[in-house]
C-alpha positions in Angstrom: -164.9 8.6 -5.0 -166.4 11.3 -2.2 -167.3 9.1 0.7 -167.5 11.8 3.3 -169.7 14.3 1.4 -172.0 11.5 -0.9 -173.4 13.2 -4.1 -176.6 13.1 -5.5 -177.4 12.2 -9.3 -180.9 13.3 -11.2 -181.8 10.5 -14.0 -184.4 10.9 -16.4 -186.3 8.0 -18.2 -186.9 7.6 -21.8 -189.4 6.1 -24.0 -191.7 3.2 -22.3 -192.0 5.0 -19.0 -195.2 6.9 -20.2 -198.5 6.7 -18.3 -201.8 8.1 -18.2 -201.9 11.7 -16.5 -198.3 11.9 -16.3 -197.3 15.3 -15.0 -201.0 16.4 -14.9 -201.5 17.2 -11.1 -198.0 19.5 -11.2 -199.5 21.2 -14.5 -202.6 21.8 -13.1 -201.4 23.3 -9.7 -199.1 25.8 -11.5 -199.4 28.0 -14.4 -195.7 27.6 -14.7 -195.7 23.9 -15.7 -199.1 24.3 -17.6 -197.2 26.5 -19.9 -194.3 24.0 -20.5 -197.1 21.7 -21.7 -198.4 24.6 -23.9 -195.0 25.1 -25.3 -194.4 21.5 -26.1 -197.9 21.3 -27.9 -197.0 24.3 -30.1 -193.6 22.9 -31.0 -194.9 19.4 -31.7 -198.3 20.3 -33.1 -199.9 17.7 -31.4 -202.7 18.0 -28.6 -200.1 16.3 -25.9 -202.2 16.9 -22.8 -205.5 15.7 -24.6 -203.7 12.3 -25.5 -202.0 12.1 -22.1 -204.3 12.9 -19.9 -207.4 11.6 -21.7 -206.3 9.3 -24.6 -205.3 5.5 -24.6 -202.6 3.4 -24.5 -202.2 3.2 -28.2 -202.4 6.9 -28.6 -199.7 7.5 -26.0 -197.4 4.7 -27.5 -197.0 6.9 -30.7 -193.4 8.1 -30.9 -194.4 11.5 -32.3 -196.4 12.5 -29.4 -194.4 10.4 -26.7 -191.1 12.0 -27.0 -192.0 15.6 -26.6 -194.6 14.6 -24.0 -192.2 12.7 -21.7 -189.5 15.2 -22.0 -192.3 18.3 -20.7 -193.4 15.9 -17.8 -189.7 15.1 -16.6 -188.3 18.4 -17.0 -191.4 20.1 -15.6 -191.1 17.5 -12.6 -187.3 18.4 -11.9 -188.0 22.0 -12.3 -190.2 21.7 -9.4 -188.1 19.4 -7.5 -184.7 21.5 -8.2 -186.5 24.2 -5.6 -186.1 21.8 -3.3 -183.3 19.2 -4.1 -179.6 19.6 -5.2 -178.2 17.8 -8.3 -174.4 17.1 -8.5 -174.7 15.3 -11.8 -177.3 14.4 -14.3 -178.0 11.3 -16.9 -180.9 10.4 -19.0 -181.7 7.2 -20.7 -182.1 7.3 -24.4 -184.7 10.1 -24.8 -184.1 11.1 -21.5 -180.7 12.5 -22.1 -182.5 15.6 -23.7 -184.3 16.5 -20.5 -180.6 15.9 -18.4 -179.4 18.4 -21.3 -181.9 20.9 -20.5 -181.6 20.4 -16.6 -177.8 20.9 -16.9 -178.4 24.3 -19.1 -176.6 22.7 -22.1 -179.7 23.2 -24.4 -182.6 25.9 -23.7 -185.8 24.5 -22.8 -187.5 25.7 -25.9 -184.7 24.1 -28.2 -185.0 20.9 -26.0 -188.6 20.7 -27.1 -187.9 21.2 -30.8 -185.2 18.5 -30.9 -187.5 15.9 -29.2 -190.4 16.7 -31.1 -188.3 16.1 -34.5 -186.7 13.3 -33.0 -189.9 11.5 -32.0 -191.1 12.2 -35.8 -188.1 11.0 -37.5 -187.7 8.1 -35.5 -191.6 7.2 -36.3 -191.3 7.5 -39.7 -187.6 5.8 -39.8 -189.0 2.3 -39.1 -189.6 -0.4 -41.7 -191.8 -3.2 -41.2 -189.2 -5.6 -41.2 -187.4 -4.0 -38.2 -187.7 -3.9 -34.7 -186.4 -4.5 -31.2 -186.3 -7.4 -28.4 -185.9 -7.3 -24.8 -183.5 -10.2 -23.7 -183.9 -11.0 -20.2 -181.9 -13.5 -17.7 -178.6 -13.8 -19.5 -175.4 -12.2 -19.2 -173.7 -9.7 -21.5 -171.2 -11.9 -22.8 -173.8 -14.4 -23.8 -176.0 -11.8 -25.6 -173.4 -10.3 -27.4 -172.3 -14.0 -28.7 -175.8 -14.5 -29.8 -176.3 -11.3 -31.4 -172.9 -11.9 -33.4 -174.2 -15.6 -34.4 -177.7 -14.2 -35.6 -176.1 -11.5 -37.9 -173.8 -14.0 -39.2 -176.3 -16.6 -39.7 -178.9 -14.4 -41.5 -176.3 -11.6 -43.1 -178.6 -8.9 -41.7 -178.2 -5.8 -39.5 -178.5 -6.7 -35.6 -176.8 -5.2 -32.4 -177.2 -4.6 -28.6 -179.4 -1.1 -28.4 -179.4 -1.3 -24.8 -177.2 -2.4 -21.9 -179.7 -1.7 -19.3 -178.8 -3.9 -16.5 -176.6 -7.3 -16.1 -179.5 -9.1 -16.9 -181.7 -6.9 -19.2 -180.7 -5.8 -22.7 -182.7 -4.8 -25.8 -181.3 -5.7 -29.1 -182.2 -4.0 -32.5 -182.2 -4.9 -36.1 -184.0 -6.7 -39.0 -186.9 -8.8 -37.8 -185.3 -12.3 -39.3 -182.1 -11.7 -37.5 -184.3 -10.8 -34.3 -186.1 -14.1 -34.7 -182.9 -16.1 -35.1 -181.5 -14.4 -31.8 -184.7 -15.3 -30.1 -184.2 -18.9 -30.9 -180.7 -18.8 -29.6 -182.1 -17.1 -26.4 -184.6 -19.6 -25.7 -182.1 -22.4 -26.4 -179.8 -20.7 -23.6 -182.8 -20.5 -21.3 -183.2 -16.7 -21.5 -186.4 -14.8 -22.5 -186.8 -12.8 -25.7 -189.6 -10.2 -25.7 -190.6 -8.3 -28.7 -191.1 -4.5 -28.0 -194.1 -2.2 -29.4 -191.9 0.2 -31.3 -191.9 1.3 -34.8 -188.1 0.5 -35.9 -184.7 -0.6 -34.9 -183.8 2.4 -32.6 -180.2 2.7 -31.4 -178.8 1.1 -34.7 -177.5 2.0 -38.0 -180.8 1.1 -39.4 -181.9 4.6 -38.5 -178.7 6.3 -39.9 -181.1 8.4 -42.5 -183.1 9.5 -39.6 -180.0 10.4 -37.3 -178.6 12.3 -40.2 -181.8 14.6 -40.9 -181.5 15.2 -37.0 -177.8 16.2 -37.2 -178.5 19.3 -39.4 -180.5 20.7 -36.4 -178.2 19.4 -33.7 -175.5 21.3 -35.7 -177.3 24.3 -35.7 -178.3 24.4 -32.1 -176.5 26.7 -29.2 -174.5 24.1 -27.2 -173.2 25.4 -23.9 -171.2 24.1 -21.4 -172.8 22.3 -18.6 -173.4 23.9 -15.3 -173.6 20.6 -13.8 -171.8 17.2 -15.3 -174.0 14.9 -17.4 -173.3 11.4 -18.1 -173.7 10.5 -21.8 -175.2 7.4 -23.3 -172.4 6.9 -25.8 -169.7 7.2 -23.8 -171.0 6.8 -20.1 -168.9 9.4 -18.9 -169.0 13.3 -18.6 -168.0 15.7 -21.2 -167.4 19.7 -20.7 -166.7 20.9 -24.2 -169.8 22.1 -26.0 -168.7 21.1 -29.3 -167.7 17.5 -28.1 -171.1 17.1 -26.4 -172.9 18.1 -29.9 -170.7 15.4 -31.7 -171.8 12.7 -29.1 -175.5 13.7 -29.6 -175.1 13.5 -33.1 -174.0 9.8 -32.5 -176.7 9.0 -30.1 -179.6 7.8 -32.1 -177.5 5.1 -33.8 -175.3 4.1 -30.7 -176.0 1.7 -27.8 -177.1 3.3 -24.5 -174.5 2.1 -22.0 -176.7 2.6 -18.7 -174.7 -0.1 -16.6 -171.9 1.8 -16.9 -173.4 5.2 -16.5 -174.7 3.6 -13.0 -171.6 2.2 -11.8 -169.3 5.3 -12.8 -171.7 7.9 -11.1 -171.3 5.6 -7.9 -167.7 5.6 -8.2 -167.7 9.3 -8.6 -169.3 9.3 -5.1 -173.2 9.3 -5.9 -175.1 7.8 -3.2 -178.5 9.0 -3.8 -180.3 9.0 -7.2 -183.5 11.1 -8.0 -185.8 10.0 -10.9 -188.3 12.4 -12.0 -190.8 11.0 -14.2 -193.5 8.1 -14.1 -192.9 4.5 -13.1 -189.6 4.5 -11.4 -187.9 2.3 -14.1 -184.4 3.9 -13.7 -184.7 3.2 -9.8 -185.4 -0.4 -10.2 -182.5 -0.7 -12.7 -180.1 0.7 -10.2 -180.9 -2.2 -7.8 -179.5 -4.7 -10.0 -176.8 -2.3 -11.7 -175.5 -1.7 -7.9 -175.9 -5.0 -6.4 -172.8 -6.1 -4.3 -171.5 -2.3 -3.7 -170.1 -1.7 -0.2 -171.8 1.4 0.6 -175.5 2.2 1.1 -177.1 4.2 -1.4 -181.0 5.3 -2.1 -183.0 5.7 -5.1 -186.2 8.0 -5.2 -188.9 8.1 -7.8 -190.5 11.7 -8.3 -193.6 10.7 -10.2 -195.5 13.7 -9.1 -195.3 16.8 -6.9 -196.3 15.0 -3.8 -193.3 12.5 -4.4 -190.8 15.2 -4.7 -192.2 16.7 -1.3 -191.9 13.5 0.5 -188.4 13.2 -0.7 -187.5 16.4 0.9 -188.8 16.1 4.6 -189.2 19.9 6.3 -189.6 21.9 3.4 
């Protein structure tokens, strides 16, 4: 731990953090960032600005458009912020991991947009009507894992923990009958199970076919060693070897997001300031739960607009 010279981390949010007009003020103020949106539209073949700067919530929730749009929004905010702020490490929650890879120069921006557009399409097409995800609140990790195992055994259907977000917030993913069985057990344990508006059972073996199709493009990409460390969802740790990073990302779509461990591992490494370039500040709120009880002071700042970036950099 570096207590004398505390470090800063940049964390990128994923699907579910979208909102109307995200990234618009920055793009309209500078052609550099507007060009990124145009790049993303050309790659995805969707009118992203029309959808996110003038569409409705249903259109914005479509995974096909959401994934490239979130990526370009978060990346453009960080590209602006990086002229004023320093990052000692990166991480990204699920989809946000791709923005982290681009920020660390592991992947080019163009390749990142290509991969997230493909990932969004594949994940949108992968889901079956009998698959889904539930957020589980107010229960501890061991209880959630116990319920998942019991529901899987009782139904004989696929079910697993997709996201370890905070010590009292998890996401489970699988077949709907198994989710329903788990929801009953959660209620009996005085927790809450909330169905999520997603098209499939993400971060589970049920989207292995989509992950296999993405794999061919991941294997063909040009992977470089990170210029700044990245904490990965699959391992909750850093990795320097480009081939190992590629293999980690091949596993990412079907593996759990270990966000609790990422937060605590960054803290243990000396991080005391976190910046979240993206809408809503969801990850900043999670940090408050994941770092509850730590001894040293820390701060988290949501950089949801260019104004917020400047406010985080007084005197610049």
